[in-house]
HTML snippet that shows the backbone in 3Dmol.js (N, CA, C, O; Angstrom):
<script src="https://3Dmol.org/build/3Dmol-min.js"></script>
<div id="view" style="width:600px;height:400px;position:relative"></div>
<script>
const pdb = `
ATOM      1  N   MET A   1     -16.297 -61.293  13.187  1.00  0.00           N
ATOM      2  CA  MET A   1     -14.921 -61.715  13.270  1.00  0.00           C
ATOM      3  C   MET A   1     -13.975 -60.604  12.788  1.00  0.00           C
ATOM      4  O   MET A   1     -12.905 -60.393  13.359  1.00  0.00           O
ATOM      5  N   ILE A   2     -14.386 -59.910  11.742  1.00  0.00           N
ATOM      6  CA  ILE A   2     -13.564 -58.814  11.229  1.00  0.00           C
ATOM      7  C   ILE A   2     -13.456 -57.701  12.260  1.00  0.00           C
ATOM      8  O   ILE A   2     -12.377 -57.151  12.480  1.00  0.00           O
ATOM      9  N   ILE A   3     -14.568 -57.373  12.884  1.00  0.00           N
ATOM     10  CA  ILE A   3     -14.571 -56.299  13.885  1.00  0.00           C
ATOM     11  C   ILE A   3     -13.684 -56.675  15.062  1.00  0.00           C
ATOM     12  O   ILE A   3     -12.940 -55.840  15.575  1.00  0.00           O
ATOM     13  N   GLY A   4     -13.762 -57.926  15.490  1.00  0.00           N
ATOM     14  CA  GLY A   4     -12.906 -58.390  16.585  1.00  0.00           C
ATOM     15  C   GLY A   4     -11.433 -58.324  16.221  1.00  0.00           C
ATOM     16  O   GLY A   4     -10.604 -57.916  17.035  1.00  0.00           O
ATOM     17  N   SER A   5     -11.108 -58.724  15.004  1.00  0.00           N
ATOM     18  CA  SER A   5      -9.716 -58.679  14.545  1.00  0.00           C
ATOM     19  C   SER A   5      -9.196 -57.248  14.493  1.00  0.00           C
ATOM     20  O   SER A   5      -8.069 -56.973  14.905  1.00  0.00           O
ATOM     21  N   LEU A   6     -10.017 -56.346  13.987  1.00  0.00           N
ATOM     22  CA  LEU A   6      -9.608 -54.938  13.941  1.00  0.00           C
ATOM     23  C   LEU A   6      -9.437 -54.367  15.344  1.00  0.00           C
ATOM     24  O   LEU A   6      -8.520 -53.586  15.599  1.00  0.00           O
ATOM     25  N   GLY A   7     -10.321 -54.762  16.244  1.00  0.00           N
ATOM     26  CA  GLY A   7     -10.209 -54.300  17.625  1.00  0.00           C
ATOM     27  C   GLY A   7      -8.896 -54.734  18.258  1.00  0.00           C
ATOM     28  O   GLY A   7      -8.221 -53.934  18.906  1.00  0.00           O
ATOM     29  N   VAL A   8      -8.534 -55.992  18.073  1.00  0.00           N
ATOM     30  CA  VAL A   8      -7.263 -56.500  18.615  1.00  0.00           C
ATOM     31  C   VAL A   8      -6.088 -55.789  17.951  1.00  0.00           C
ATOM     32  O   VAL A   8      -5.127 -55.417  18.625  1.00  0.00           O
ATOM     33  N   PHE A   9      -6.160 -55.600  16.643  1.00  0.00           N
ATOM     34  CA  PHE A   9      -5.085 -54.929  15.913  1.00  0.00           C
ATOM     35  C   PHE A   9      -4.857 -53.515  16.441  1.00  0.00           C
ATOM     36  O   PHE A   9      -3.721 -53.119  16.702  1.00  0.00           O
ATOM     37  N   PHE A  10      -5.938 -52.758  16.597  1.00  0.00           N
ATOM     38  CA  PHE A  10      -5.794 -51.383  17.069  1.00  0.00           C
ATOM     39  C   PHE A  10      -5.429 -51.323  18.545  1.00  0.00           C
ATOM     40  O   PHE A  10      -4.761 -50.379  18.968  1.00  0.00           O
ATOM     41  N   TYR A  11      -5.846 -52.300  19.337  1.00  0.00           N
ATOM     42  CA  TYR A  11      -5.473 -52.322  20.751  1.00  0.00           C
ATOM     43  C   TYR A  11      -3.965 -52.516  20.892  1.00  0.00           C
ATOM     44  O   TYR A  11      -3.310 -51.783  21.633  1.00  0.00           O
ATOM     45  N   PHE A  12      -3.415 -53.499  20.185  1.00  0.00           N
ATOM     46  CA  PHE A  12      -1.980 -53.751  20.278  1.00  0.00           C
ATOM     47  C   PHE A  12      -1.172 -52.740  19.478  1.00  0.00           C
ATOM     48  O   PHE A  12       0.029 -52.601  19.710  1.00  0.00           O
ATOM     49  N   GLY A  13      -1.784 -52.045  18.561  1.00  0.00           N
ATOM     50  CA  GLY A  13      -1.095 -51.042  17.764  1.00  0.00           C
ATOM     51  C   GLY A  13      -0.677 -49.821  18.554  1.00  0.00           C
ATOM     52  O   GLY A  13       0.199 -49.071  18.121  1.00  0.00           O
ATOM     53  N   LYS A  14      -1.291 -49.610  19.709  1.00  0.00           N
ATOM     54  CA  LYS A  14      -0.923 -48.426  20.491  1.00  0.00           C
ATOM     55  C   LYS A  14       0.345 -48.635  21.308  1.00  0.00           C
ATOM     56  O   LYS A  14       0.894 -47.675  21.849  1.00  0.00           O
ATOM     57  N   PHE A  15       0.817 -49.873  21.407  1.00  0.00           N
ATOM     58  CA  PHE A  15       2.064 -50.135  22.113  1.00  0.00           C
ATOM     59  C   PHE A  15       3.226 -49.894  21.161  1.00  0.00           C
ATOM     60  O   PHE A  15       3.159 -50.242  19.982  1.00  0.00           O
ATOM     61  N   ARG A  16       4.269 -49.307  21.671  1.00  0.00           N
ATOM     62  CA  ARG A  16       5.402 -48.940  20.831  1.00  0.00           C
ATOM     63  C   ARG A  16       6.639 -49.735  21.240  1.00  0.00           C
ATOM     64  O   ARG A  16       6.782 -50.129  22.397  1.00  0.00           O
ATOM     65  N   ALA A  17       7.517 -49.963  20.290  1.00  0.00           N
ATOM     66  CA  ALA A  17       8.764 -50.669  20.572  1.00  0.00           C
ATOM     67  C   ALA A  17       9.640 -49.813  21.480  1.00  0.00           C
ATOM     68  O   ALA A  17       9.530 -48.587  21.495  1.00  0.00           O
ATOM     69  N   SER A  18      10.494 -50.465  22.223  1.00  0.00           N
ATOM     70  CA  SER A  18      11.372 -49.751  23.145  1.00  0.00           C
ATOM     71  C   SER A  18      12.445 -48.981  22.367  1.00  0.00           C
ATOM     72  O   SER A  18      12.658 -49.218  21.178  1.00  0.00           O
ATOM     73  N   ILE A  19      13.103 -48.071  23.052  1.00  0.00           N
ATOM     74  CA  ILE A  19      14.188 -47.287  22.453  1.00  0.00           C
ATOM     75  C   ILE A  19      15.290 -48.218  21.947  1.00  0.00           C
ATOM     76  O   ILE A  19      15.863 -47.994  20.881  1.00  0.00           O
ATOM     77  N   LYS A  20      15.577 -49.256  22.719  1.00  0.00           N
ATOM     78  CA  LYS A  20      16.634 -50.201  22.339  1.00  0.00           C
ATOM     79  C   LYS A  20      16.311 -50.881  21.008  1.00  0.00           C
ATOM     80  O   LYS A  20      17.209 -51.135  20.204  1.00  0.00           O
ATOM     81  N   GLN A  21      15.040 -51.172  20.778  1.00  0.00           N
ATOM     82  CA  GLN A  21      14.645 -51.813  19.532  1.00  0.00           C
ATOM     83  C   GLN A  21      14.616 -50.825  18.368  1.00  0.00           C
ATOM     84  O   GLN A  21      14.914 -51.192  17.231  1.00  0.00           O
ATOM     85  N   ARG A  22      14.258 -49.581  18.650  1.00  0.00           N
ATOM     86  CA  ARG A  22      14.121 -48.594  17.571  1.00  0.00           C
ATOM     87  C   ARG A  22      15.446 -47.997  17.137  1.00  0.00           C
ATOM     88  O   ARG A  22      15.628 -47.713  15.953  1.00  0.00           O
ATOM     89  N   ASP A  23      16.378 -47.797  18.060  1.00  0.00           N
ATOM     90  CA  ASP A  23      17.653 -47.130  17.757  1.00  0.00           C
ATOM     91  C   ASP A  23      18.776 -48.142  17.597  1.00  0.00           C
ATOM     92  O   ASP A  23      19.730 -48.155  18.375  1.00  0.00           O
ATOM     93  N   ARG A  24      18.658 -48.981  16.592  1.00  0.00           N
ATOM     94  CA  ARG A  24      19.682 -49.985  16.320  1.00  0.00           C
ATOM     95  C   ARG A  24      20.529 -49.538  15.143  1.00  0.00           C
ATOM     96  O   ARG A  24      20.050 -48.833  14.254  1.00  0.00           O
ATOM     97  N   SER A  25      21.773 -49.944  15.139  1.00  0.00           N
ATOM     98  CA  SER A  25      22.651 -49.582  14.022  1.00  0.00           C
ATOM     99  C   SER A  25      22.460 -50.510  12.827  1.00  0.00           C
ATOM    100  O   SER A  25      22.813 -50.148  11.704  1.00  0.00           O
ATOM    101  N   ASP A  26      21.909 -51.699  13.051  1.00  0.00           N
ATOM    102  CA  ASP A  26      21.771 -52.671  11.961  1.00  0.00           C
ATOM    103  C   ASP A  26      20.318 -52.851  11.526  1.00  0.00           C
ATOM    104  O   ASP A  26      19.877 -53.963  11.236  1.00  0.00           O
ATOM    105  N   LYS A  27      19.580 -51.740  11.486  1.00  0.00           N
ATOM    106  CA  LYS A  27      18.182 -51.809  11.056  1.00  0.00           C
ATOM    107  C   LYS A  27      18.091 -52.116   9.568  1.00  0.00           C
ATOM    108  O   LYS A  27      19.010 -51.814   8.807  1.00  0.00           O
ATOM    109  N   ILE A  28      16.994 -52.709   9.163  1.00  0.00           N
ATOM    110  CA  ILE A  28      16.743 -52.976   7.755  1.00  0.00           C
ATOM    111  C   ILE A  28      16.409 -51.658   7.063  1.00  0.00           C
ATOM    112  O   ILE A  28      15.605 -50.870   7.561  1.00  0.00           O
ATOM    113  N   ASP A  29      17.030 -51.431   5.920  1.00  0.00           N
ATOM    114  CA  ASP A  29      16.762 -50.219   5.146  1.00  0.00           C
ATOM    115  C   ASP A  29      15.548 -50.479   4.256  1.00  0.00           C
ATOM    116  O   ASP A  29      15.670 -51.092   3.196  1.00  0.00           O
ATOM    117  N   TRP A  30      14.384 -50.014   4.687  1.00  0.00           N
ATOM    118  CA  TRP A  30      13.144 -50.270   3.953  1.00  0.00           C
ATOM    119  C   TRP A  30      12.971 -49.330   2.770  1.00  0.00           C
ATOM    120  O   TRP A  30      11.984 -49.440   2.043  1.00  0.00           O
ATOM    121  N   THR A  31      13.914 -48.399   2.556  1.00  0.00           N
ATOM    122  CA  THR A  31      13.798 -47.486   1.425  1.00  0.00           C
ATOM    123  C   THR A  31      14.285 -48.137   0.135  1.00  0.00           C
ATOM    124  O   THR A  31      13.940 -47.680  -0.954  1.00  0.00           O
ATOM    125  N   GLN A  32      15.082 -49.200   0.243  1.00  0.00           N
ATOM    126  CA  GLN A  32      15.549 -49.928  -0.935  1.00  0.00           C
ATOM    127  C   GLN A  32      14.552 -51.012  -1.287  1.00  0.00           C
ATOM    128  O   GLN A  32      13.959 -51.629  -0.403  1.00  0.00           O
ATOM    129  N   SER A  33      14.366 -51.243  -2.567  1.00  0.00           N
ATOM    130  CA  SER A  33      13.479 -52.323  -2.988  1.00  0.00           C
ATOM    131  C   SER A  33      14.211 -53.658  -2.879  1.00  0.00           C
ATOM    132  O   SER A  33      15.441 -53.704  -2.876  1.00  0.00           O
ATOM    133  N   LEU A  34      13.454 -54.723  -2.791  1.00  0.00           N
ATOM    134  CA  LEU A  34      14.035 -56.057  -2.682  1.00  0.00           C
ATOM    135  C   LEU A  34      14.866 -56.382  -3.916  1.00  0.00           C
ATOM    136  O   LEU A  34      15.930 -56.991  -3.807  1.00  0.00           O
ATOM    137  N   TRP A  35      14.388 -55.982  -5.083  1.00  0.00           N
ATOM    138  CA  TRP A  35      15.105 -56.279  -6.317  1.00  0.00           C
ATOM    139  C   TRP A  35      16.472 -55.606  -6.337  1.00  0.00           C
ATOM    140  O   TRP A  35      17.448 -56.217  -6.771  1.00  0.00           O
ATOM    141  N   SER A  36      16.561 -54.363  -5.878  1.00  0.00           N
ATOM    142  CA  SER A  36      17.855 -53.672  -5.896  1.00  0.00           C
ATOM    143  C   SER A  36      18.814 -54.288  -4.881  1.00  0.00           C
ATOM    144  O   SER A  36      20.024 -54.291  -5.108  1.00  0.00           O
ATOM    145  N   LYS A  37      18.301 -54.808  -3.768  1.00  0.00           N
ATOM    146  CA  LYS A  37      19.165 -55.486  -2.796  1.00  0.00           C
ATOM    147  C   LYS A  37      19.748 -56.760  -3.390  1.00  0.00           C
ATOM    148  O   LYS A  37      20.938 -57.036  -3.234  1.00  0.00           O
ATOM    149  N   ILE A  38      18.915 -57.532  -4.067  1.00  0.00           N
ATOM    150  CA  ILE A  38      19.378 -58.778  -4.680  1.00  0.00           C
ATOM    151  C   ILE A  38      20.415 -58.476  -5.758  1.00  0.00           C
ATOM    152  O   ILE A  38      21.439 -59.153  -5.858  1.00  0.00           O
ATOM    153  N   ARG A  39      20.138 -57.464  -6.552  1.00  0.00           N
ATOM    154  CA  ARG A  39      21.043 -57.097  -7.637  1.00  0.00           C
ATOM    155  C   ARG A  39      22.392 -56.627  -7.087  1.00  0.00           C
ATOM    156  O   ARG A  39      23.435 -56.974  -7.643  1.00  0.00           O
ATOM    157  N   SER A  40      22.388 -55.842  -6.001  1.00  0.00           N
ATOM    158  CA  SER A  40      23.647 -55.349  -5.445  1.00  0.00           C
ATOM    159  C   SER A  40      24.453 -56.482  -4.818  1.00  0.00           C
ATOM    160  O   SER A  40      25.682 -56.469  -4.884  1.00  0.00           O
ATOM    161  N   LYS A  41      23.786 -57.455  -4.213  1.00  0.00           N
ATOM    162  CA  LYS A  41      24.503 -58.598  -3.643  1.00  0.00           C
ATOM    163  C   LYS A  41      25.113 -59.454  -4.746  1.00  0.00           C
ATOM    164  O   LYS A  41      26.206 -59.997  -4.581  1.00  0.00           O
ATOM    165  N   LYS A  42      24.414 -59.576  -5.865  1.00  0.00           N
ATOM    166  CA  LYS A  42      24.930 -60.350  -6.991  1.00  0.00           C
ATOM    167  C   LYS A  42      26.164 -59.669  -7.572  1.00  0.00           C
ATOM    168  O   LYS A  42      27.123 -60.343  -7.947  1.00  0.00           O
ATOM    169  N   GLN A  43      26.149 -58.343  -7.648  1.00  0.00           N
ATOM    170  CA  GLN A  43      27.294 -57.607  -8.173  1.00  0.00           C
ATOM    171  C   GLN A  43      28.495 -57.747  -7.248  1.00  0.00           C
ATOM    172  O   GLN A  43      29.630 -57.808  -7.720  1.00  0.00           O
ATOM    173  N   GLU A  44      28.263 -57.798  -5.927  1.00  0.00           N
ATOM    174  CA  GLU A  44      29.358 -57.970  -4.977  1.00  0.00           C
ATOM    175  C   GLU A  44      30.012 -59.339  -5.151  1.00  0.00           C
ATOM    176  O   GLU A  44      31.229 -59.465  -5.020  1.00  0.00           O
ATOM    177  N   LYS A  45      29.213 -60.363  -5.444  1.00  0.00           N
ATOM    178  CA  LYS A  45      29.757 -61.706  -5.662  1.00  0.00           C
ATOM    179  C   LYS A  45      30.607 -61.752  -6.926  1.00  0.00           C
ATOM    180  O   LYS A  45      31.646 -62.410  -6.962  1.00  0.00           O
ATOM    181  N   ASP A  46      30.158 -61.049  -7.963  1.00  0.00           N
ATOM    182  CA  ASP A  46      30.859 -61.062  -9.242  1.00  0.00           C
ATOM    183  C   ASP A  46      32.200 -60.336  -9.169  1.00  0.00           C
ATOM    184  O   ASP A  46      33.111 -60.645  -9.938  1.00  0.00           O
ATOM    185  N   ASP A  47      32.330 -59.391  -8.271  1.00  0.00           N
ATOM    186  CA  ASP A  47      33.571 -58.592  -8.172  1.00  0.00           C
ATOM    187  C   ASP A  47      34.697 -59.338  -7.527  1.00  0.00           C
ATOM    188  O   ASP A  47      35.792 -58.796  -7.379  1.00  0.00           O
TER     189      ASP A  47
END
`;
const viewer = $3Dmol.createViewer("view");
viewer.addModel(pdb, "pdb");
viewer.setStyle({}, {cartoon: {color: "spectrum"}});
viewer.zoomTo();
viewer.render();
</script>
């Protein structure tokens, strides 16, 4: 079962998202941690 799951994962892993999906202006910034996002939103509410 593990081998089958890995096979499916690697088979679908070779497909790439389209340019329209990759070049969006409102992408999630994965460089920020979740904690810092929550903290910055809380500070915006307090202001």
